[in-house]
Biopython code that builds the backbone (N, CA, C, O; Angstrom):
import numpy as np
from Bio.PDB.StructureBuilder import StructureBuilder

atoms = [
    (1, "MET", "N", (26.651, -32.347, -7.490)),
    (1, "MET", "CA", (26.849, -31.056, -6.873)),
    (1, "MET", "C", (25.549, -30.232, -6.878)),
    (1, "MET", "O", (25.235, -29.547, -5.905)),
    (2, "LYS", "N", (24.795, -30.312, -7.995)),
    (2, "LYS", "CA", (23.538, -29.564, -8.073)),
    (2, "LYS", "C", (22.531, -30.077, -7.046)),
    (2, "LYS", "O", (21.786, -29.285, -6.469)),
    (3, "LYS", "N", (22.499, -31.378, -6.811)),
    (3, "LYS", "CA", (21.574, -31.946, -5.825)),
    (3, "LYS", "C", (21.912, -31.447, -4.426)),
    (3, "LYS", "O", (21.010, -31.175, -3.634)),
    (4, "LEU", "N", (23.190, -31.325, -4.116)),
    (4, "LEU", "CA", (23.608, -30.822, -2.808)),
    (4, "LEU", "C", (23.182, -29.373, -2.637)),
    (4, "LEU", "O", (22.717, -28.985, -1.566)),
    (5, "LEU", "N", (23.338, -28.569, -3.685)),
    (5, "LEU", "CA", (22.929, -27.167, -3.634)),
    (5, "LEU", "C", (21.420, -27.052, -3.407)),
    (5, "LEU", "O", (20.981, -26.229, -2.604)),
    (6, "TRP", "N", (20.614, -27.874, -4.109)),
    (6, "TRP", "CA", (19.163, -27.861, -3.920)),
    (6, "TRP", "C", (18.779, -28.274, -2.504)),
    (6, "TRP", "O", (17.857, -27.702, -1.923)),
    (7, "LEU", "N", (19.467, -29.249, -1.950)),
    (7, "LEU", "CA", (19.174, -29.679, -0.582)),
    (7, "LEU", "C", (19.466, -28.578, 0.431)),
    (7, "LEU", "O", (18.787, -28.470, 1.452)),
    (8, "ILE", "N", (20.465, -27.771, 0.150)),
    (8, "ILE", "CA", (20.799, -26.662, 1.048)),
    (8, "ILE", "C", (19.800, -25.515, 0.901)),
    (8, "ILE", "O", (19.391, -24.927, 1.901)),
    (9, "LEU", "N", (19.400, -25.188, -0.335)),
    (9, "LEU", "CA", (18.525, -24.047, -0.593)),
    (9, "LEU", "C", (17.041, -24.340, -0.410)),
    (9, "LEU", "O", (16.284, -23.425, -0.087)),
    (10, "LEU", "N", (16.607, -25.545, -0.598)),
    (10, "LEU", "CA", (15.184, -25.888, -0.563)),
    (10, "LEU", "C", (14.479, -25.481, 0.730)),
    (10, "LEU", "O", (13.395, -24.903, 0.647)),
    (11, "PRO", "N", (15.023, -25.744, 1.914)),
    (11, "PRO", "CA", (14.304, -25.321, 3.133)),
    (11, "PRO", "C", (14.080, -23.815, 3.206)),
    (11, "PRO", "O", (13.063, -23.375, 3.743)),
    (12, "HIS", "N", (15.003, -23.016, 2.681)),
    (12, "HIS", "CA", (14.843, -21.566, 2.700)),
    (12, "HIS", "C", (13.775, -21.120, 1.706)),
    (12, "HIS", "O", (13.049, -20.164, 1.978)),
    (13, "LEU", "N", (13.666, -21.775, 0.588)),
    (13, "LEU", "CA", (12.655, -21.427, -0.401)),
    (13, "LEU", "C", (11.263, -21.793, 0.089)),
    (13, "LEU", "O", (10.309, -21.062, -0.179)),
    (14, "VAL", "N", (11.127, -22.879, 0.782)),
    (14, "VAL", "CA", (9.838, -23.339, 1.265)),
    (14, "VAL", "C", (9.330, -22.457, 2.406)),
    (14, "VAL", "O", (8.120, -22.280, 2.545)),
    (15, "GLN", "N", (10.216, -21.908, 3.215)),
    (15, "GLN", "CA", (9.815, -21.116, 4.366)),
    (15, "GLN", "C", (9.513, -19.658, 4.041)),
    (15, "GLN", "O", (9.041, -18.925, 4.911)),
    (16, "ALA", "N", (9.770, -19.223, 2.824)),
    (16, "ALA", "CA", (9.484, -17.842, 2.448)),
    (16, "ALA", "C", (7.974, -17.626, 2.464)),
    (16, "ALA", "O", (7.216, -18.457, 1.965)),
    (17, "GLU", "N", (7.545, -16.508, 3.038)),
    (17, "GLU", "CA", (6.120, -16.221, 3.098)),
    (17, "GLU", "C", (5.856, -14.776, 2.724)),
    (17, "GLU", "O", (6.722, -13.915, 2.877)),
    (18, "LEU", "N", (4.674, -14.519, 2.243)),
    (18, "LEU", "CA", (4.256, -13.191, 1.859)),
    (18, "LEU", "C", (3.850, -12.416, 3.110)),
    (18, "LEU", "O", (3.082, -12.913, 3.934)),
    (19, "ILE", "N", (4.362, -11.210, 3.246)),
    (19, "ILE", "CA", (3.996, -10.378, 4.393)),
    (19, "ILE", "C", (2.715, -9.633, 4.039)),
    (19, "ILE", "O", (2.647, -8.939, 3.025)),
    (20, "SER", "N", (1.721, -9.783, 4.872)),
    (20, "SER", "CA", (0.439, -9.130, 4.657)),
    (20, "SER", "C", (0.102, -8.284, 5.882)),
    (20, "SER", "O", (0.206, -8.750, 7.017)),
    (21, "VAL", "N", (-0.302, -7.032, 5.642)),
    (21, "VAL", "CA", (-0.619, -6.113, 6.729)),
    (21, "VAL", "C", (-1.951, -5.451, 6.427)),
    (21, "VAL", "O", (-2.194, -5.010, 5.304)),
    (22, "GLU", "N", (-2.812, -5.384, 7.432)),
    (22, "GLU", "CA", (-4.063, -4.640, 7.310)),
    (22, "GLU", "C", (-3.940, -3.368, 8.133)),
    (22, "GLU", "O", (-3.521, -3.395, 9.291)),
    (23, "LEU", "N", (-4.314, -2.244, 7.510)),
    (23, "LEU", "CA", (-4.192, -0.939, 8.154)),
    (23, "LEU", "C", (-5.558, -0.298, 8.330)),
    (23, "LEU", "O", (-6.431, -0.408, 7.469)),
    (24, "LEU", "N", (-5.726, 0.368, 9.451)),
    (24, "LEU", "CA", (-6.908, 1.182, 9.701)),
    (24, "LEU", "C", (-6.427, 2.628, 9.692)),
    (24, "LEU", "O", (-5.622, 3.027, 10.534)),
    (25, "CYS", "N", (-6.924, 3.411, 8.735)),
    (25, "CYS", "CA", (-6.461, 4.785, 8.561)),
    (25, "CYS", "C", (-7.613, 5.743, 8.829)),
    (25, "CYS", "O", (-8.692, 5.613, 8.251)),
    (26, "LYS", "N", (-7.372, 6.700, 9.705)),
    (26, "LYS", "CA", (-8.373, 7.716, 10.031)),
    (26, "LYS", "C", (-7.845, 9.059, 9.575)),
    (26, "LYS", "O", (-6.672, 9.379, 9.767)),
    (27, "GLY", "N", (-8.733, 9.851, 8.962)),
    (27, "GLY", "CA", (-8.303, 11.156, 8.483)),
    (27, "GLY", "C", (-9.451, 11.921, 7.858)),
    (27, "GLY", "O", (-10.623, 11.662, 8.130)),
    (28, "VAL", "N", (-9.080, 12.878, 7.005)),
    (28, "VAL", "CA", (-10.049, 13.778, 6.399)),
    (28, "VAL", "C", (-10.012, 13.625, 4.887)),
    (28, "VAL", "O", (-8.944, 13.620, 4.274)),
    (29, "GLU", "N", (-11.203, 13.501, 4.291)),
    (29, "GLU", "CA", (-11.338, 13.533, 2.846)),
    (29, "GLU", "C", (-11.416, 15.008, 2.491)),
    (29, "GLU", "O", (-12.406, 15.669, 2.806)),
    (30, "LYS", "N", (-10.374, 15.536, 1.831)),
    (30, "LYS", "CA", (-10.184, 16.984, 1.671)),
    (30, "LYS", "C", (-11.209, 17.658, 0.759)),
    (30, "LYS", "O", (-11.547, 18.818, 0.994)),
    (31, "ILE", "N", (-11.714, 16.980, -0.266)),
    (31, "ILE", "CA", (-12.621, 17.621, -1.214)),
    (31, "ILE", "C", (-13.973, 17.906, -0.572)),
    (31, "ILE", "O", (-14.509, 19.003, -0.724)),
    (32, "GLN", "N", (-14.538, 16.918, 0.153)),
    (32, "GLN", "CA", (-15.830, 17.116, 0.813)),
    (32, "GLN", "C", (-15.670, 17.495, 2.276)),
    (32, "GLN", "O", (-16.663, 17.741, 2.961)),
    (33, "ASN", "N", (-14.437, 17.547, 2.766)),
    (33, "ASN", "CA", (-14.111, 17.924, 4.140)),
    (33, "ASN", "C", (-14.863, 17.065, 5.161)),
    (33, "ASN", "O", (-15.501, 17.583, 6.077)),
    (34, "GLN", "N", (-14.774, 15.740, 4.985)),
    (34, "GLN", "CA", (-15.427, 14.795, 5.891)),
    (34, "GLN", "C", (-14.380, 13.942, 6.580)),
    (34, "GLN", "O", (-13.374, 13.573, 5.974)),
    (35, "GLU", "N", (-14.615, 13.627, 7.853)),
    (35, "GLU", "CA", (-13.753, 12.670, 8.538)),
    (35, "GLU", "C", (-14.205, 11.272, 8.144)),
    (35, "GLU", "O", (-15.387, 10.942, 8.242)),
    (36, "ILE", "N", (-13.246, 10.443, 7.693)),
    (36, "ILE", "CA", (-13.573, 9.077, 7.274)),
    (36, "ILE", "C", (-12.502, 8.112, 7.752)),
    (36, "ILE", "O", (-11.426, 8.509, 8.199)),
    (37, "THR", "N", (-12.830, 6.832, 7.642)),
    (37, "THR", "CA", (-11.906, 5.756, 7.990)),
    (37, "THR", "C", (-11.683, 4.896, 6.755)),
    (37, "THR", "O", (-12.637, 4.497, 6.088)),
    (38, "GLU", "N", (-10.420, 4.613, 6.454)),
    (38, "GLU", "CA", (-10.041, 3.774, 5.311)),
    (38, "GLU", "C", (-9.485, 2.453, 5.831)),
    (38, "GLU", "O", (-8.681, 2.441, 6.762)),
    (39, "MET", "N", (-9.906, 1.351, 5.239)),
    (39, "MET", "CA", (-9.328, 0.033, 5.511)),
    (39, "MET", "C", (-8.458, -0.327, 4.312)),
    (39, "MET", "O", (-8.936, -0.382, 3.179)),
    (40, "ILE", "N", (-7.173, -0.571, 4.573)),
    (40, "ILE", "CA", (-6.222, -0.854, 3.505)),
    (40, "ILE", "C", (-5.477, -2.132, 3.840)),
    (40, "ILE", "O", (-5.109, -2.364, 4.991)),
    (41, "ARG", "N", (-5.256, -2.963, 2.822)),
    (41, "ARG", "CA", (-4.439, -4.161, 2.998)),
    (41, "ARG", "C", (-3.262, -4.079, 2.038)),
    (41, "ARG", "O", (-3.415, -3.725, 0.869)),
    (42, "ILE", "N", (-2.092, -4.412, 2.552)),
    (42, "ILE", "CA", (-0.889, -4.466, 1.727)),
    (42, "ILE", "C", (-0.369, -5.892, 1.788)),
    (42, "ILE", "O", (0.024, -6.378, 2.848)),
    (43, "ASP", "N", (-0.370, -6.561, 0.632)),
    (43, "ASP", "CA", (0.148, -7.927, 0.501)),
    (43, "ASP", "C", (1.473, -7.850, -0.245)),
    (43, "ASP", "O", (1.500, -7.624, -1.455)),
    (44, "GLY", "N", (2.572, -8.039, 0.484)),
    (44, "GLY", "CA", (3.894, -7.930, -0.142)),
    (44, "GLY", "C", (4.109, -6.516, -0.620)),
    (44, "GLY", "O", (4.234, -5.601, 0.195)),
    (45, "ASN", "N", (4.157, -6.312, -1.938)),
    (45, "ASN", "CA", (4.293, -4.968, -2.490)),
    (45, "ASN", "C", (3.053, -4.574, -3.296)),
    (45, "ASN", "O", (3.150, -3.804, -4.252)),
    (46, "THR", "N", (1.879, -5.106, -2.907)),
    (46, "THR", "CA", (0.637, -4.835, -3.625)),
    (46, "THR", "C", (-0.390, -4.193, -2.697)),
    (46, "THR", "O", (-0.669, -4.704, -1.613)),
    (47, "LEU", "N", (-0.950, -3.061, -3.140)),
    (47, "LEU", "CA", (-2.041, -2.403, -2.439)),
    (47, "LEU", "C", (-3.328, -3.119, -2.824)),
    (47, "LEU", "O", (-3.612, -3.303, -4.007)),
    (48, "VAL", "N", (-4.108, -3.524, -1.817)),
    (48, "VAL", "CA", (-5.399, -4.169, -2.055)),
    (48, "VAL", "C", (-6.458, -3.277, -1.408)),
    (48, "VAL", "O", (-6.513, -3.156, -0.184)),
    (49, "HIS", "N", (-7.304, -2.649, -2.244)),
    (49, "HIS", "CA", (-8.301, -1.704, -1.736)),
    (49, "HIS", "C", (-9.609, -1.938, -2.470)),
    (49, "HIS", "O", (-9.612, -2.127, -3.687)),
    (50, "LYS", "N", (-10.729, -1.929, -1.739)),
    (50, "LYS", "CA", (-12.011, -2.255, -2.362)),
    (50, "LYS", "C", (-12.487, -1.197, -3.351)),
    (50, "LYS", "O", (-13.224, -1.531, -4.279)),
    (51, "VAL", "N", (-12.099, 0.057, -3.191)),
    (51, "VAL", "CA", (-12.520, 1.110, -4.106)),
    (51, "VAL", "C", (-11.454, 1.386, -5.164)),
    (51, "VAL", "O", (-11.766, 1.480, -6.351)),
    (52, "HIS", "N", (-10.201, 1.517, -4.739)),
    (52, "HIS", "CA", (-9.116, 1.899, -5.641)),
    (52, "HIS", "C", (-8.515, 0.709, -6.391)),
    (52, "HIS", "O", (-7.753, 0.905, -7.338)),
    (53, "GLY", "N", (-8.841, -0.509, -5.988)),
    (53, "GLY", "CA", (-8.365, -1.696, -6.690)),
    (53, "GLY", "C", (-7.009, -2.177, -6.205)),
    (53, "GLY", "O", (-6.556, -1.794, -5.126)),
    (54, "ASN", "N", (-6.364, -3.015, -7.001)),
    (54, "ASN", "CA", (-5.056, -3.581, -6.673)),
    (54, "ASN", "C", (-3.987, -2.879, -7.500)),
    (54, "ASN", "O", (-4.133, -2.722, -8.713)),
    (55, "HIS", "N", (-2.909, -2.458, -6.836)),
    (55, "HIS", "CA", (-1.828, -1.745, -7.522)),
    (55, "HIS", "C", (-0.495, -2.166, -6.924)),
    (55, "HIS", "O", (-0.393, -2.394, -5.719)),
    (56, "PHE", "N", (0.534, -2.269, -7.776)),
    (56, "PHE", "CA", (1.874, -2.544, -7.298)),
    (56, "PHE", "C", (2.457, -1.282, -6.674)),
    (56, "PHE", "O", (2.270, -0.181, -7.192)),
    (57, "LEU", "N", (3.167, -1.450, -5.557)),
    (57, "LEU", "CA", (3.722, -0.331, -4.810)),
    (57, "LEU", "C", (5.236, -0.328, -4.872)),
    (57, "LEU", "O", (5.867, -1.373, -5.035)),
    (58, "GLU", "N", (5.811, 0.855, -4.741)),
    (58, "GLU", "CA", (7.258, 0.996, -4.595)),
    (58, "GLU", "C", (7.539, 1.064, -3.098)),
    (58, "GLU", "O", (7.041, 1.955, -2.410)),
    (59, "VAL", "N", (8.339, 0.123, -2.594)),
    (59, "VAL", "CA", (8.596, 0.020, -1.160)),
    (59, "VAL", "C", (10.060, 0.364, -0.885)),
    (59, "VAL", "O", (10.966, -0.237, -1.461)),
    (60, "THR", "N", (10.282, 1.342, 0.004)),
    (60, "THR", "CA", (11.629, 1.696, 0.451)),
    (60, "THR", "C", (11.672, 1.586, 1.970)),
    (60, "THR", "O", (10.683, 1.201, 2.594)),
    (61, "ASP", "N", (12.806, 1.918, 2.563)),
    (61, "ASP", "CA", (12.933, 1.855, 4.021)),
    (61, "ASP", "C", (12.003, 2.826, 4.733)),
    (61, "ASP", "O", (11.536, 2.534, 5.834)),
    (62, "ASN", "N", (11.726, 3.981, 4.122)),
    (62, "ASN", "CA", (10.956, 5.023, 4.797)),
    (62, "ASN", "C", (9.524, 5.189, 4.311)),
    (62, "ASN", "O", (8.682, 5.714, 5.040)),
    (63, "LYS", "N", (9.236, 4.746, 3.085)),
    (63, "LYS", "CA", (7.868, 4.962, 2.600)),
    (63, "LYS", "C", (7.434, 3.899, 1.604)),
    (63, "LYS", "O", (8.242, 3.182, 1.014)),
    (64, "ILE", "N", (6.123, 3.836, 1.448)),
    (64, "ILE", "CA", (5.476, 2.975, 0.466)),
    (64, "ILE", "C", (4.682, 3.916, -0.427)),
    (64, "ILE", "O", (3.873, 4.703, 0.065)),
    (65, "SER", "N", (4.906, 3.842, -1.739)),
    (65, "SER", "CA", (4.250, 4.814, -2.602)),
    (65, "SER", "C", (3.907, 4.217, -3.960)),
    (65, "SER", "O", (4.377, 3.144, -4.338)),
    (66, "MET", "N", (3.066, 4.963, -4.677)),
    (66, "MET", "CA", (2.672, 4.598, -6.020)),
    (66, "MET", "C", (2.172, 5.862, -6.705)),
    (66, "MET", "O", (1.488, 6.674, -6.081)),
    (67, "LEU", "N", (2.500, 6.036, -7.964)),
    (67, "LEU", "CA", (2.017, 7.183, -8.719)),
    (67, "LEU", "C", (1.636, 6.703, -10.110)),
    (67, "LEU", "O", (2.458, 6.144, -10.836)),
    (68, "GLU", "N", (0.382, 6.929, -10.470)),
    (68, "GLU", "CA", (-0.127, 6.570, -11.786)),
    (68, "GLU", "C", (-0.658, 7.847, -12.418)),
    (68, "GLU", "O", (-1.558, 8.491, -11.879)),
    (69, "MET", "N", (-0.100, 8.201, -13.550)),
    (69, "MET", "CA", (-0.491, 9.451, -14.201)),
    (69, "MET", "C", (-1.582, 9.206, -15.244)),
    (69, "MET", "O", (-1.629, 8.155, -15.882)),
    (70, "ASP", "N", (-2.451, 10.196, -15.400)),
    (70, "ASP", "CA", (-3.489, 10.200, -16.423)),
    (70, "ASP", "C", (-3.200, 11.397, -17.325)),
    (70, "ASP", "O", (-3.762, 12.476, -17.136)),
    (71, "GLY", "N", (-2.331, 11.200, -18.295)),
    (71, "GLY", "CA", (-1.866, 12.323, -19.106)),
    (71, "GLY", "C", (-0.932, 13.178, -18.261)),
    (71, "GLY", "O", (0.104, 12.700, -17.799)),
    (72, "GLU", "N", (-1.295, 14.434, -18.060)),
    (72, "GLU", "CA", (-0.491, 15.326, -17.229)),
    (72, "GLU", "C", (-1.019, 15.410, -15.804)),
    (72, "GLU", "O", (-0.368, 16.000, -14.942)),
    (73, "LYS", "N", (-2.192, 14.829, -15.541)),
    (73, "LYS", "CA", (-2.789, 14.861, -14.206)),
    (73, "LYS", "C", (-2.477, 13.568, -13.461)),
    (73, "LYS", "O", (-2.129, 12.552, -14.062)),
    (74, "VAL", "N", (-2.610, 13.630, -12.142)),
    (74, "VAL", "CA", (-2.451, 12.438, -11.315)),
    (74, "VAL", "C", (-3.688, 11.580, -11.477)),
    (74, "VAL", "O", (-4.805, 12.053, -11.268)),
    (75, "GLY", "N", (-3.499, 10.310, -11.851)),
    (75, "GLY", "CA", (-4.608, 9.370, -11.924)),
    (75, "GLY", "C", (-4.873, 8.800, -10.542)),
    (75, "GLY", "O", (-5.996, 8.849, -10.042)),
    (76, "LEU", "N", (-3.808, 8.249, -9.919)),
    (76, "LEU", "CA", (-3.901, 7.726, -8.568)),
    (76, "LEU", "C", (-2.532, 7.845, -7.907)),
    (76, "LEU", "O", (-1.522, 7.429, -8.474)),
    (77, "SER", "N", (-2.507, 8.405, -6.726)),
    (77, "SER", "CA", (-1.278, 8.553, -5.960)),
    (77, "SER", "C", (-1.508, 7.996, -4.564)),
    (77, "SER", "O", (-2.516, 8.299, -3.926)),
    (78, "PHE", "N", (-0.571, 7.183, -4.093)),
    (78, "PHE", "CA", (-0.646, 6.575, -2.766)),
    (78, "PHE", "C", (0.701, 6.789, -2.104)),
    (78, "PHE", "O", (1.729, 6.420, -2.673)),
    (79, "ASP", "N", (0.723, 7.379, -0.912)),
    (79, "ASP", "CA", (1.967, 7.662, -0.215)),
    (79, "ASP", "C", (1.771, 7.373, 1.277)),
    (79, "ASP", "O", (0.949, 8.010, 1.935)),
    (80, "LEU", "N", (2.531, 6.410, 1.802)),
    (80, "LEU", "CA", (2.435, 6.002, 3.208)),
    (80, "LEU", "C", (3.814, 6.078, 3.834)),
    (80, "LEU", "O", (4.748, 5.427, 3.366)),
    (81, "ASN", "N", (3.949, 6.868, 4.889)),
    (81, "ASN", "CA", (5.202, 6.988, 5.621)),
    (81, "ASN", "C", (5.311, 5.807, 6.576)),
    (81, "ASN", "O", (4.438, 5.615, 7.422)),
    (82, "ARG", "N", (6.374, 5.014, 6.450)),
    (82, "ARG", "CA", (6.523, 3.813, 7.281)),
    (82, "ARG", "C", (6.958, 4.139, 8.706)),
    (82, "ARG", "O", (6.815, 3.299, 9.595)),
    (83, "ASN", "N", (7.480, 5.331, 8.942)),
    (83, "ASN", "CA", (7.952, 5.697, 10.281)),
    (83, "ASN", "C", (6.837, 6.189, 11.191)),
    (83, "ASN", "O", (6.767, 5.790, 12.354)),
    (84, "ASN", "N", (5.955, 7.059, 10.675)),
    (84, "ASN", "CA", (4.923, 7.622, 11.545)),
    (84, "ASN", "C", (3.493, 7.275, 11.127)),
    (84, "ASN", "O", (2.553, 7.653, 11.827)),
    (85, "GLY", "N", (3.300, 6.571, 10.014)),
    (85, "GLY", "CA", (1.969, 6.125, 9.600)),
    (85, "GLY", "C", (1.150, 7.143, 8.841)),
    (85, "GLY", "O", (-0.015, 6.881, 8.542)),
    (86, "ASP", "N", (1.718, 8.305, 8.514)),
    (86, "ASP", "CA", (0.969, 9.306, 7.751)),
    (86, "ASP", "C", (0.697, 8.782, 6.344)),
    (86, "ASP", "O", (1.555, 8.163, 5.715)),
    (87, "ILE", "N", (-0.525, 9.046, 5.866)),
    (87, "ILE", "CA", (-0.928, 8.542, 4.554)),
    (87, "ILE", "C", (-1.613, 9.646, 3.764)),
    (87, "ILE", "O", (-2.264, 10.527, 4.325)),
    (88, "GLU", "N", (-1.446, 9.574, 2.428)),
    (88, "GLU", "CA", (-2.157, 10.478, 1.528)),
    (88, "GLU", "C", (-2.534, 9.693, 0.273)),
    (88, "GLU", "O", (-1.683, 9.065, -0.358)),
    (89, "ILE", "N", (-3.814, 9.735, -0.077)),
    (89, "ILE", "CA", (-4.319, 9.078, -1.283)),
    (89, "ILE", "C", (-4.990, 10.148, -2.136)),
    (89, "ILE", "O", (-5.859, 10.880, -1.662)),
    (90, "ILE", "N", (-4.579, 10.230, -3.400)),
    (90, "ILE", "CA", (-5.183, 11.187, -4.331)),
    (90, "ILE", "C", (-5.641, 10.416, -5.566)),
    (90, "ILE", "O", (-4.868, 9.684, -6.184)),
    (91, "ARG", "N", (-6.902, 10.596, -5.907)),
    (91, "ARG", "CA", (-7.420, 10.007, -7.145)),
    (91, "ARG", "C", (-7.960, 11.149, -7.998)),
    (91, "ARG", "O", (-8.776, 11.946, -7.535)),
    (92, "GLY", "N", (-7.503, 11.225, -9.240)),
    (92, "GLY", "CA", (-7.904, 12.321, -10.111)),
    (92, "GLY", "C", (-8.791, 11.901, -11.262)),
    (92, "GLY", "O", (-9.143, 12.730, -12.101)),
    (93, "TRP", "N", (-9.164, 10.620, -11.321)),
    (93, "TRP", "CA", (-9.996, 10.162, -12.422)),
    (93, "TRP", "C", (-11.425, 10.673, -12.263)),
    (93, "TRP", "O", (-11.633, 11.714, -11.641)),
    (94, "ASP", "N", (-12.407, 9.971, -12.808)),
    (94, "ASP", "CA", (-13.797, 10.418, -12.883)),
    (94, "ASP", "C", (-14.377, 10.954, -11.576)),
    (94, "ASP", "O", (-15.146, 11.915, -11.611)),
    (95, "LYS", "N", (-14.042, 10.378, -10.439)),
    (95, "LYS", "CA", (-14.542, 10.854, -9.148)),
    (95, "LYS", "C", (-13.344, 11.294, -8.300)),
    (95, "LYS", "O", (-12.749, 10.468, -7.608)),
    (96, "PRO", "N", (-12.980, 12.587, -8.343)),
    (96, "PRO", "CA", (-11.805, 13.047, -7.592)),
    (96, "PRO", "C", (-11.930, 12.753, -6.099)),
    (96, "PRO", "O", (-13.015, 12.818, -5.521)),
    (97, "TYR", "N", (-10.793, 12.428, -5.496)),
    (97, "TYR", "CA", (-10.760, 12.007, -4.098)),
    (97, "TYR", "C", (-9.396, 12.374, -3.530)),
    (97, "TYR", "O", (-8.375, 12.151, -4.180)),
    (98, "HIS", "N", (-9.368, 12.940, -2.314)),
    (98, "HIS", "CA", (-8.110, 13.294, -1.661)),
    (98, "HIS", "C", (-8.252, 13.003, -0.169)),
    (98, "HIS", "O", (-8.975, 13.701, 0.541)),
    (99, "PHE", "N", (-7.560, 11.972, 0.296)),
    (99, "PHE", "CA", (-7.609, 11.553, 1.698)),
    (99, "PHE", "C", (-6.248, 11.784, 2.322)),
    (99, "PHE", "O", (-5.220, 11.436, 1.740)),
    (100, "LYS", "N", (-6.245, 12.374, 3.512)),
    (100, "LYS", "CA", (-5.008, 12.583, 4.254)),
    (100, "LYS", "C", (-5.278, 12.232, 5.703)),
    (100, "LYS", "O", (-6.229, 12.729, 6.306)),
    (101, "GLY", "N", (-4.416, 11.353, 6.272)),
    (101, "GLY", "CA", (-4.639, 10.923, 7.641)),
    (101, "GLY", "C", (-3.473, 10.146, 8.198)),
    (101, "GLY", "O", (-2.330, 10.312, 7.772)),
    (102, "SER", "N", (-3.782, 9.286, 9.170)),
    (102, "SER", "CA", (-2.762, 8.494, 9.860)),
    (102, "SER", "C", (-3.273, 7.073, 9.997)),
    (102, "SER", "O", (-4.463, 6.848, 10.219)),
    (103, "CYS", "N", (-2.342, 6.089, 9.861)),
    (103, "CYS", "CA", (-2.695, 4.671, 9.877)),
    (103, "CYS", "C", (-2.086, 3.940, 11.064)),
    (103, "CYS", "O", (-1.039, 4.321, 11.589)),
    (104, "GLY", "N", (-2.765, 2.889, 11.465)),
    (104, "GLY", "CA", (-2.262, 1.959, 12.464)),
    (104, "GLY", "C", (-2.490, 0.540, 11.992)),
    (104, "GLY", "O", (-3.429, 0.269, 11.243)),
    (105, "VAL", "N", (-1.632, -0.367, 12.429)),
    (105, "VAL", "CA", (-1.727, -1.760, 12.007)),
    (105, "VAL", "C", (-2.816, -2.470, 12.814)),
    (105, "VAL", "O", (-2.826, -2.403, 14.043)),
    (106, "ILE", "N", (-3.739, -3.156, 12.110)),
    (106, "ILE", "CA", (-4.765, -3.947, 12.796)),
    (106, "ILE", "C", (-4.307, -5.397, 12.876)),
    (106, "ILE", "O", (-4.437, -6.041, 13.917)),
    (107, "ARG", "N", (-3.766, -5.913, 11.760)),
    (107, "ARG", "CA", (-3.383, -7.328, 11.710)),
    (107, "ARG", "C", (-2.167, -7.490, 10.828)),
    (107, "ARG", "O", (-2.050, -6.869, 9.772)),
    (108, "ARG", "N", (-1.261, -8.343, 11.288)),
    (108, "ARG", "CA", (-0.079, -8.702, 10.479)),
    (108, "ARG", "C", (-0.221, -10.110, 10.010)),
    (108, "ARG", "O", (0.656, -10.621, 9.314)),
]
sb = StructureBuilder()
sb.init_structure("model")
sb.init_model(0)
sb.init_chain("A")
sb.init_seg("    ")
for serial, (resi, resn, name, xyz) in enumerate(atoms, 1):
    if name == "N":
        sb.init_residue(resn, " ", resi, " ")
    sb.init_atom(name, np.array(xyz, "f"), 0.0, 1.0, " ", f" {name:<3s}", serial, name[0])
structure = sb.get_structure()
């Protein structure tokens, strides 16, 4: 019976793939008031960013987010609206950073 169950489930397990999306985000860095472009990759539920590093994300139907606290202050906050592409990134560690803008998909 176990062999029959494995034969039924195996094709579904083999075909599972990780969803990877690359985003191009344009907006304003609020602290220095500069227009900048951010390149972001999301692999499954992981944020992959060359400056901010790799972080696990909380994914819901409407948004993708992450909040890491540094004591009582925000260490790193990432919030992406899945409906309209609005994004906000806040970093409060050694080099404060606040980016707010809009994203579009470059590659799936």
